[in-house]
C-alpha positions as CSV (number, residue, x, y, z in Angstrom):
1,M,-13.1,10.2,-3.1
2,K,-14.2,12.7,-5.7
3,Q,-14.8,11.8,-9.4
4,M,-12.1,12.5,-11.9
5,N,-12.8,13.3,-15.5
6,K,-10.2,12.9,-18.3
7,E,-8.5,16.2,-17.7
8,A,-8.3,15.5,-13.9
9,I,-6.8,12.1,-14.6
10,L,-4.2,13.6,-17.0
11,D,-3.4,16.3,-14.5
12,S,-2.9,13.7,-11.8
13,L,-0.6,11.6,-14.0
14,R,1.5,14.7,-15.0
15,K,1.8,15.8,-11.4
16,F,2.8,12.3,-10.3
17,D,5.5,12.2,-13.0
18,E,6.7,15.6,-12.0
19,E,7.0,14.8,-8.3
20,L,8.6,11.5,-9.0
21,S,11.2,13.3,-11.1
22,L,12.0,15.7,-8.3
23,T,12.0,13.0,-5.6
24,F,14.2,10.3,-7.3
25,D,17.5,11.6,-8.6
26,D,18.4,8.6,-10.8
27,D,17.7,8.8,-14.5
28,K,15.8,5.6,-14.7
29,P,12.7,5.7,-16.9
30,Y,9.5,4.1,-15.4
31,H,6.5,2.4,-16.9
32,C,2.9,2.2,-15.6
33,V,0.0,0.3,-17.0
34,I,-3.4,1.8,-16.3
35,A,-6.5,-0.3,-16.2
36,G,-10.0,0.0,-14.9
37,G,-12.4,2.9,-15.5
38,S,-9.5,5.4,-15.7
39,A,-8.0,3.5,-18.7
40,M,-11.3,3.7,-20.6
41,V,-12.0,7.3,-19.7
42,L,-8.5,8.2,-21.0
43,S,-9.1,6.1,-24.2
44,G,-12.5,7.7,-24.7
45,L,-14.1,4.2,-24.8
46,S,-16.2,4.3,-21.6
47,G,-19.8,5.2,-21.4
48,R,-18.9,7.2,-18.3
49,A,-17.0,10.4,-18.2
50,S,-15.3,10.0,-14.9
51,T,-13.9,7.6,-12.3
52,H,-12.8,7.8,-8.7
53,D,-9.2,6.7,-9.0
54,I,-6.4,5.6,-11.4
55,D,-5.8,1.9,-11.2
56,I,-2.2,0.8,-12.0
57,I,-2.0,-3.0,-12.6
58,L,1.7,-3.1,-13.5
59,D,4.6,-0.8,-12.9
60,D,8.3,-0.8,-12.2
61,L,8.2,2.1,-9.8
62,P,10.1,2.1,-6.5
63,K,7.9,1.2,-3.6
64,A,8.2,4.8,-2.2
65,A,6.7,6.1,-5.4
66,M,3.3,4.8,-4.6
67,D,3.3,6.9,-1.4
68,I,3.5,9.8,-3.8
69,G,0.9,8.3,-6.2
70,M,-1.6,8.1,-3.4
71,K,-1.7,11.9,-3.2
72,Y,-2.9,11.8,-6.9
73,N,-5.5,9.1,-6.5
74,I,-3.2,6.5,-8.1
75,N,-4.0,3.1,-6.8
76,N,-1.7,0.0,-7.3
77,A,-3.7,-2.1,-4.8
78,V,-5.4,-3.6,-7.8
79,K,-2.1,-5.4,-8.9
80,C,-3.6,-8.6,-7.5
81,Y,-6.0,-8.5,-10.4
82,I,-3.1,-8.9,-12.9
83,Y,-4.4,-12.5,-13.1
84,N,-7.6,-11.2,-14.8
85,F,-5.6,-10.6,-17.9
86,P,-4.3,-13.0,-20.5
87,D,-0.6,-13.8,-20.3
88,D,0.2,-11.8,-23.4
89,F,-1.7,-8.6,-22.6
90,K,1.5,-6.6,-22.6
91,S,1.8,-7.2,-26.4
92,R,-1.5,-5.2,-26.8
93,L,-0.7,-2.2,-24.6
94,K,-1.1,1.3,-26.1
95,Q,1.2,4.0,-24.9
96,L,-0.6,7.2,-24.0
97,D,0.6,10.5,-25.4
98,I,1.2,12.2,-22.1
99,P,4.2,14.6,-21.9
100,S,6.3,13.3,-19.0
101,S,9.8,13.3,-17.7
102,R,10.1,9.8,-16.2
103,I,7.1,7.7,-16.6
104,A,5.7,6.1,-19.8
105,F,2.0,5.5,-19.3
106,Y,0.1,2.7,-21.1
107,V,-3.5,1.5,-21.2
108,I,-4.8,-2.0,-21.8
109,S,-6.4,-3.0,-25.0
110,P,-10.2,-2.9,-25.5
111,E,-10.3,-6.7,-25.6
112,D,-8.3,-7.0,-22.3
113,F,-10.6,-4.4,-20.7
114,V,-13.6,-6.6,-21.7
115,I,-12.0,-9.7,-20.2
116,S,-11.1,-8.0,-16.9
117,K,-14.6,-6.5,-16.6
118,L,-16.3,-9.8,-17.3
119,L,-14.2,-11.5,-14.7
120,A,-15.2,-8.8,-12.2
121,G,-18.8,-9.4,-13.2
122,R,-20.4,-6.6,-11.2
123,P,-23.3,-4.8,-12.9
124,K,-21.2,-1.5,-13.2
125,D,-18.4,-3.5,-14.8
126,I,-20.8,-5.0,-17.4
127,S,-22.2,-1.5,-18.0
128,D,-18.6,-0.2,-18.6
129,I,-18.1,-2.6,-21.5
130,E,-21.3,-1.9,-23.4
131,S,-20.5,1.6,-24.6
132,A,-21.2,2.1,-28.3
133,K,-17.6,3.4,-28.9
134,L,-16.0,0.4,-27.2
135,L,-18.3,-2.1,-29.0
136,S,-17.4,-0.5,-32.4
137,I,-13.7,-1.3,-32.1
138,I,-13.7,-4.7,-30.4
139,D,-12.0,-7.4,-32.4
140,W,-14.5,-10.2,-31.7
141,T,-12.2,-12.9,-33.1
142,L,-9.3,-11.8,-30.8
143,L,-11.7,-11.5,-27.8
144,G,-13.0,-15.0,-28.4
145,N,-9.4,-16.3,-28.6
146,L,-8.5,-14.5,-25.3
147,V,-11.5,-16.0,-23.6
148,N,-10.4,-19.4,-24.7
149,D,-6.9,-18.8,-23.5
150,I,-7.8,-17.4,-20.0
151,K,-10.6,-19.8,-19.1
152,D,-8.2,-22.6,-18.4
153,Y,-6.3,-20.5,-15.9
154,L,-9.1,-19.3,-13.7
155,L,-9.2,-20.2,-10.0
156,N,-12.0,-22.8,-10.0
157,D,-15.0,-24.2,-12.0
158,R,-17.5,-21.7,-10.5
159,I,-15.5,-18.7,-11.6
160,T,-14.8,-20.3,-15.0
161,N,-18.5,-21.0,-15.5
162,E,-19.7,-17.6,-14.4
163,F,-17.1,-15.9,-16.7
164,L,-18.1,-18.0,-19.7
165,D,-21.8,-17.4,-19.0
166,L,-21.2,-13.6,-18.8
167,Y,-19.1,-13.7,-22.0
168,K,-21.8,-15.7,-23.9
169,Q,-24.5,-13.2,-22.8
170,Y,-22.2,-10.2,-23.6
171,R,-21.5,-11.6,-27.1
172,E,-25.2,-12.4,-27.8
173,R,-26.2,-8.8,-26.8
174,N,-23.4,-7.0,-28.6
175,E,-21.6,-8.8,-31.4
176,P,-22.6,-7.5,-34.8
177,E,-24.4,-10.2,-36.9
178,N,-21.7,-10.4,-39.6
179,E,-18.8,-11.2,-37.3
């Protein structure tokens, strides 16, 4: 798969919306929550300028819509990672200003992005959450509260301990002294 910069991601989302409007003749509005690297590229918060796909973690699209989405590098196979987000993450979604006919597109909050990347725990994920722009807007109190909320719902003690260790290291490296 080729890399997609912000303009390519926006173009894919607009084309997806357009084809969805032509394919489904109902007037139902749809909603898609974008996560992963594409959410941070769209928000301008990532240290990287591109990503290889558009991860959708939550949507109310008809199943057939994802066949269309695949043509535009839209991936909803990551829906299984919905459990890497605090229960109330929807309350922090930000709607993207993308002209569309049928789909309202949202991105997750910076704090929820950090949580999801810490849970993934890969070096590239940790790198994603250490961009200066992202670090400058994190609400460290909210992030700490979210960590405390989600830690009790993780699959097992090993995952919980790894997550908490990564969070502690992340906070020690990045939290401003006056927080």
